[in-house]
C-alpha positions as semicolon CSV with decimal commas, in nm:
position;residue;x (nm);y (nm);z (nm)
1;M;-0,101;0,073;0,394
2;P;-0,258;0,111;0,737
3;G;-0,621;0,206;0,785
4;R;-0,518;0,484;1,025
5;R;-0,187;0,662;1,055
6;L;-0,072;0,964;1,248
7;I;0,172;1,169;1,039
8;H;0,316;1,488;1,187
9;G;0,018;1,521;1,420
10;V;-0,243;1,470;1,144
11;L;-0,458;1,157;1,156
12;F;-0,511;0,998;0,816
13;L;-0,802;0,753;0,791
14;R;-0,860;0,506;0,509
15;P;-1,192;0,340;0,606
16;F;-1,247;0,167;0,270
17;L;-0,924;-0,029;0,240
18;S;-1,105;-0,360;0,281
19;V;-1,352;-0,273;0,003
20;S;-1,243;-0,410;-0,334
21;R;-1,206;-0,189;-0,640
22;K;-1,488;-0,382;-0,804
23;Q;-1,719;-0,315;-0,506
24;T;-1,624;0,050;-0,505
25;R;-1,695;0,094;-0,874
26;A;-2,030;-0,083;-0,837
27;A;-2,129;0,136;-0,541
28;C;-2,033;0,449;-0,737
29;A;-2,234;0,332;-1,034
30;D;-2,538;0,263;-0,812
31;L;-2,509;0,612;-0,662
32;G;-2,451;0,783;-0,995
33;L;-2,101;0,893;-0,897
34;T;-1,798;0,908;-1,120
35;P;-1,496;0,786;-0,923
36;W;-1,165;0,967;-0,967
37;Q;-0,894;0,746;-1,114
38;D;-0,544;0,830;-0,991
39;P;-0,326;0,815;-1,308
40;H;-0,036;0,683;-1,102
41;N;-0,237;0,361;-1,043
42;S;-0,220;0,273;-1,412
43;D;0,132;0,393;-1,494
44;P;0,356;0,088;-1,563
45;R;0,667;0,286;-1,467
46;F;0,575;0,208;-1,107
47;T;0,665;-0,140;-0,989
48;R;0,351;-0,164;-0,771
49;V;0,135;-0,102;-1,081
50;R;0,309;-0,374;-1,282
51;L;0,277;-0,614;-0,992
52;R;-0,092;-0,537;-0,959
53;H;-0,165;-0,565;-1,333
54;E;0,079;-0,836;-1,444
55;V;0,200;-1,049;-1,155
56;L;-0,107;-1,067;-0,931
57;P;-0,340;-1,186;-1,213
58;L;-0,088;-1,455;-1,305
59;L;-0,061;-1,570;-0,944
60;E;-0,441;-1,576;-0,916
61;E;-0,459;-1,790;-1,231
62;V;-0,179;-2,031;-1,139
63;L;-0,293;-2,073;-0,779
64;N;-0,666;-2,086;-0,863
65;G;-0,756;-1,762;-0,690
66;G;-0,744;-1,630;-0,337
67;V;-0,404;-1,468;-0,365
68;A;-0,524;-1,105;-0,323
69;G;-0,728;-1,200;-0,017
70;A;-0,437;-1,395;0,134
71;L;-0,203;-1,099;0,077
72;A;-0,451;-0,862;0,241
73;R;-0,489;-1,092;0,546
74;T;-0,112;-1,130;0,574
75;A;-0,067;-0,751;0,552
76;A;-0,326;-0,703;0,830
77;Q;-0,148;-0,959;1,051
78;L;0,190;-0,793;0,988
79;R;0,043;-0,450;1,073
80;E;-0,077;-0,588;1,404
81;D;0,266;-0,739;1,469
82;V;0,441;-0,412;1,378
83;E;0,211;-0,218;1,613
84;A;0,288;-0,464;1,898
85;L;0,663;-0,452;1,835
86;D;0,652;-0,073;1,827
87;V;0,477;-0,059;2,166
88;I;0,738;-0,291;2,318
89;A;1,022;-0,093;2,156
90;E;0,883;0,233;2,302
91;E;0,913;0,083;2,652
92;V;1,266;-0,036;2,584
93;C;1,350;0,313;2,450
94;R;1,243;0,459;2,782
95;Q;1,455;0,205;2,972
96;A;1,758;0,248;2,744
97;G;1,751;0,627;2,752
98;V;1,745;0,699;2,379
99;D;1,735;1,075;2,428
100;G;2,103;1,085;2,514
101;E;2,346;0,804;2,557
102;L;2,211;0,460;2,481
103;E;2,231;0,208;2,763
104;V;2,326;-0,100;2,555
105;T;2,297;-0,343;2,843
106;V;1,921;-0,288;2,831
107;L;1,922;-0,370;2,460
108;A;2,155;-0,668;2,473
109;G;1,885;-0,909;2,601
110;S;1,612;-0,780;2,369
111;P;1,508;-0,960;2,049
112;A;1,665;-0,825;1,729
113;A;1,337;-0,669;1,606
114;I;1,312;-0,465;1,926
115;R;1,683;-0,371;1,936
116;R;1,675;-0,246;1,580
117;R;1,366;-0,034;1,639
118;V;1,532;0,123;1,942
119;I;1,860;0,175;1,754
120;R;1,676;0,333;1,458
121;H;1,492;0,569;1,692
122;W;1,810;0,658;1,882
123;L;2,011;0,720;1,565
124;G;1,727;0,926;1,414
125;S;1,713;1,146;1,723
126;A;2,091;1,197;1,682
127;G;2,049;1,325;1,326
128;V;2,118;1,008;1,125
129;R;1,912;1,015;0,803
130;G;1,888;0,768;0,520
131;L;1,987;0,473;0,737
132;T;2,008;0,151;0,534
133;D;1,922;-0,194;0,661
134;G;2,288;-0,291;0,634
135;Q;2,398;0,002;0,847
136;L;2,127;-0,070;1,103
137;R;2,236;-0,433;1,124
138;A;2,600;-0,330;1,154
139;V;2,521;-0,102;1,451
140;D;2,308;-0,380;1,602
141;G;2,605;-0,610;1,561
142;L;2,812;-0,376;1,777
143;I;2,561;-0,443;2,056
144;G;2,450;-0,800;2,008
145;E;2,746;-0,961;1,837
146;W;3,051;-0,773;1,962
147;R;3,374;-0,934;1,839
148;G;3,608;-0,640;1,814
149;Q;3,477;-0,502;1,484
150;G;3,538;-0,138;1,400
151;G;3,288;0,146;1,392
152;V;3,008;0,195;1,142
153;W;2,988;0,504;0,913
154;L;2,646;0,664;0,940
155;P;2,510;0,957;0,734
156;G;2,453;1,258;0,953
157;W;2,613;1,116;1,268
158;R;2,730;1,398;1,489
């Protein structure tokens, strides 16, 4: 979950993501506030809840702590990487002309992570919805690993 995200023109800020639940509860207690508890965060029907309440404590015990912090640091690093890849992909999108026909020669020399971001954007702008990773990789294969394979069925393709 990013600390800031623009969704449909609305900026969502989450300034307290780095503050632990324990710290938040203590601060609320000190201020005489009753924090609201989202019932979804304790419902074991959700995989994320079971992971948080069952798996993470076990990992912390087996590995002698530090797992939650390591996961948070890794997530922050991955967010930075995703942001950098997105910026590079935007430039390749401009060069490849994703608003109409896609100039695949521009994509052919790009790393897979960049190609797939550009392809996903191009297909999305053409009306493809619900694109799976397998479909995205198959389309990428038409560009980066052409060996005479047939077309790829895509939901919503014009």
